[in-house]
C-alpha positions in Angstrom: 13.8 -7.1 9.7 10.7 -4.9 9.7 9.0 -3.4 6.7 6.6 -0.5 7.3 4.3 0.3 4.4 2.9 3.8 4.8 0.1 5.2 2.7 0.3 8.9 1.8 -1.8 11.5 3.6 -5.3 12.4 2.4 -4.7 13.1 -1.3 -5.7 15.9 -3.6 -5.4 13.9 -6.8 -6.0 17.0 -9.0 -2.5 18.2 -8.1 -1.0 14.9 -7.0 -0.3 16.3 -3.5 -2.2 16.5 -0.2 -5.2 18.3 1.1 -4.8 20.6 4.1 -5.9 17.7 6.2 -3.4 15.5 4.5 -0.6 17.9 5.5 -1.7 17.7 9.1 -1.8 13.9 8.9 1.8 13.9 7.5 3.1 16.0 10.4 1.4 13.8 13.0 2.8 10.7 11.2 6.3 12.3 11.3 6.1 12.4 15.1 5.2 8.8 15.3 8.0 7.6 12.9 10.8 9.8 14.4 11.5 7.4 17.2 12.6 4.6 14.8 16.3 4.0 15.0 18.2 4.4 11.8 15.7 3.2 9.2 16.2 3.0 5.4 13.6 5.1 3.7 12.2 4.5 0.3 9.4 6.4 -1.5 7.1 6.3 -4.5 7.9 8.9 -7.2 4.3 10.3 -7.0 3.8 13.7 -5.4 1.4 12.7 -2.7 3.8 10.1 -1.3 6.8 12.4 -1.7 5.0 15.2 0.2 4.0 12.8 3.0 7.6 11.6 3.4 8.9 15.2 3.3 7.4 15.9 6.7 9.2 13.0 8.3 12.5 13.8 6.5 12.3 17.4 7.8 11.8 16.2 11.3 14.5 13.5 11.3 17.1 14.5 8.8 16.9 11.0 7.2 17.9 10.4 3.6 15.4 8.8 1.2 15.6 6.9 -2.1 12.9 7.1 -4.7 12.0 3.8 -6.3 9.9 4.0 -9.5 8.1 0.7 -9.0 6.7 2.0 -5.7 4.3 4.2 -7.7 0.7 3.3 -7.3 -0.2 0.0 -8.9 -0.8 1.0 -12.6 -2.6 -2.0 -14.0 -6.3 -1.5 -14.8 -9.1 -3.9 -15.7 -12.4 -3.6 -17.5 -15.2 -2.2 -15.3 -18.4 -3.7 -16.7 -20.8 -1.2 -15.1 -18.8 1.9 -16.0 -17.9 0.6 -19.4 -14.3 1.7 -19.1 -10.9 0.6 -17.7 -10.5 1.2 -14.0 -8.3 0.3 -11.1 -8.9 -3.3 -10.0 -9.8 -2.4 -6.4 -12.8 -0.4 -7.5 -14.5 -3.3 -9.2 -18.0 -4.0 -7.7 -18.0 -7.2 -5.5 -20.7 -8.8 -7.7 -18.2 -9.1 -10.6 -15.0 -10.2 -8.9 -16.5 -12.5 -6.2 -18.2 -14.6 -8.9 -14.9 -15.6 -10.4 -13.1 -18.3 -8.4 -9.7 -17.6 -10.0 -9.7 -14.1 -8.4 -9.2 -15.9 -5.1 -6.3 -18.0 -6.4 -2.7 -16.8 -5.9 -1.7 -18.6 -9.0 -4.6 -17.8 -11.3 -5.9 -14.4 -10.3 -4.6 -12.6 -13.4 -6.3 -15.0 -15.8 -10.0 -13.9 -15.9 -11.4 -12.2 -19.0 -11.8 -9.0 -17.1 -8.0 -8.7 -17.4 -7.9 -9.0 -21.2 -5.9 -6.2 -22.7 -4.7 -4.9 -19.3 -1.3 -4.4 -17.9 -2.1 -6.0 -14.5 0.0 -9.1 -15.0 3.0 -7.1 -16.2 2.7 -4.6 -13.3 2.3 -7.6 -10.9 5.6 -9.1 -12.2 7.3 -5.7 -11.8 6.1 -5.4 -8.2 7.4 -8.8 -7.3 10.7 -8.2 -9.0 11.1 -4.8 -7.4 10.4 -6.1 -3.9 12.7 -9.0 -4.3 15.4 -6.7 -5.6 15.0 -4.4 -2.6 15.2 -7.3 -0.1 18.1 -8.6 -2.1 20.1 -5.5 -1.1 19.9 -6.8 2.5 20.8 -10.4 1.7 17.4 -11.9 1.5 16.7 -14.3 -1.4 13.3 -15.7 -2.1 13.0 -19.4 -2.2 9.4 -20.5 -2.8 7.4 -18.8 -0.1 10.3 -18.1 2.3 13.4 -15.9 2.1 16.8 -17.2 2.8 19.5 -15.0 4.3 23.0 -15.3 5.7 22.0 -13.1 8.6 18.5 -11.8 9.5 19.1 -8.1 10.1 17.7 -5.9 12.9 16.7 -3.3 10.3 13.6 -1.3 9.5 12.6 -0.3 6.0 10.1 2.6 5.6 8.1 2.5 2.3 6.1 5.7 1.6 3.7 4.7 -1.1 0.0 3.9 -1.8 -2.8 1.5 -1.0 -2.8 -0.5 -4.2 0.9 -1.2 -4.3 1.1 -1.8 -0.6 -1.7 -4.4 -0.7 0.0 -6.0 -3.7 3.3 -6.3 -1.8 1.5 -7.7 1.2 -0.1 -10.3 -1.0 3.2 -11.4 -2.5 4.9 -11.7 0.9 2.0 -13.5 2.6 0.8 -15.7 -0.3 -2.6 -14.1 -0.8 -4.3 -13.1 -4.0 -4.0 -9.3 -4.5 -7.7 -9.2 -5.4 -8.5 -10.4 -1.9 -6.1 -7.9 -0.3 -7.5 -5.0 -2.4 -11.1 -5.7 -1.7 -10.9 -7.2 1.8 -8.7 -4.6 3.4 -8.2 -0.9 3.5 -5.4 1.4 4.4 -6.5 4.9 5.5 -4.3 7.9 4.7 -1.0 7.9 6.7 -1.8 4.4 8.0 1.2 2.2 8.9 1.2 -1.5 7.9 4.0 -3.5 9.6 5.5 -6.8 8.4 8.2 -8.5 10.5 10.3 -11.5 9.7 9.7 -14.8 11.6 12.9 -16.8 11.8 12.2 -20.2 13.4 15.1 -21.9 11.5 18.4 -19.9 11.2 18.6 -18.2 7.8 15.0 -19.0 6.8 12.4 -16.3 7.2 8.7 -15.7 6.5 7.1 -12.3 6.8 4.1 -11.9 9.2 1.8 -8.9 9.4 1.5 -7.7 12.9 -0.3 -4.5 12.2 -2.4 -3.5 9.2 -3.6 0.0 8.4 -2.7 1.3 11.8 -3.8 4.9 12.4 -3.3 5.1 16.2 -1.1 8.2 15.7 -4.1 10.1 14.3 -6.4 9.0 17.2 -3.8 10.0 19.7 -3.6 13.5 18.1 -7.3 13.9 17.9 -7.2 14.0 14.1 -10.2 12.3 12.4 -9.3 9.4 10.2 -9.9 10.3 6.5 -12.2 7.9 4.6 -10.4 8.8 1.4 -10.7 5.8 -1.0 -13.5 4.1 1.1 -16.8 3.1 -0.5 -19.9 3.9 1.7 -20.8 1.5 4.5 -24.5 1.9 3.7 -25.8 2.7 0.2 -28.1 5.7 -0.1 -29.5 7.6 -3.0 -27.3 10.6 -2.0 -24.0 8.8 -2.0 -24.9 6.6 -5.0 -22.4 3.9 -3.8 -19.5 6.1 -4.9 -16.1 6.2 -3.4 -15.5 9.0 -0.9 -14.8 12.4 -2.3 -13.7 15.1 0.1 -15.1 18.6 0.0 -12.2 21.1 0.0 -11.7 22.8 3.3 -12.4 26.5 3.6 -9.4 28.8 4.1 
């Protein structure tokens, strides 16, 4: 089995859709995905993911199911510098790297920064949602592996978001989500691929053989959007803020 986690195109968060560039990215992505044979397609309920998937569905005629738990990871934590609740992948490195439990798969939800947040609950929802989805295909989690009667030659396409995709990868690979959120990035319309490894019949572990791949954009000559990326080098002009795109002129 293969699982392809696809981040939506460059977003316009003000309308929960895509920028003009995001629509171009979605069309290019559709050309890449169209060659997959008979995948099962699932999508976040949020507009930016739905719109990204729509381009692929129009090109292929595939059917799609919306899964509520594939919405962007909704748990927030306290941001000490901003003095407000914020998404956990926007926490400055100084704060999360100083807490060893954030690196632990079993204890990462315990630090005081999580007090009063829904992170632990959303994390449980994510794990249960992913296990239920895999259960449809006969895969049952047993510790860190999945057992199945027959490992299927099947591809699942999940149109969703960076935060939830990184959390799913963390669960399948046994990595703290905080490490995934802060140590990796998925550009808009990037494709992250996990495949089953079955060394013993009926026992599979998922391996990532491609993370945040945007080769379809390079091939089409479309620049990769830095949406969601913090600056590589701090300057007084950018102030260390996450990328904000200037609207394109008509």
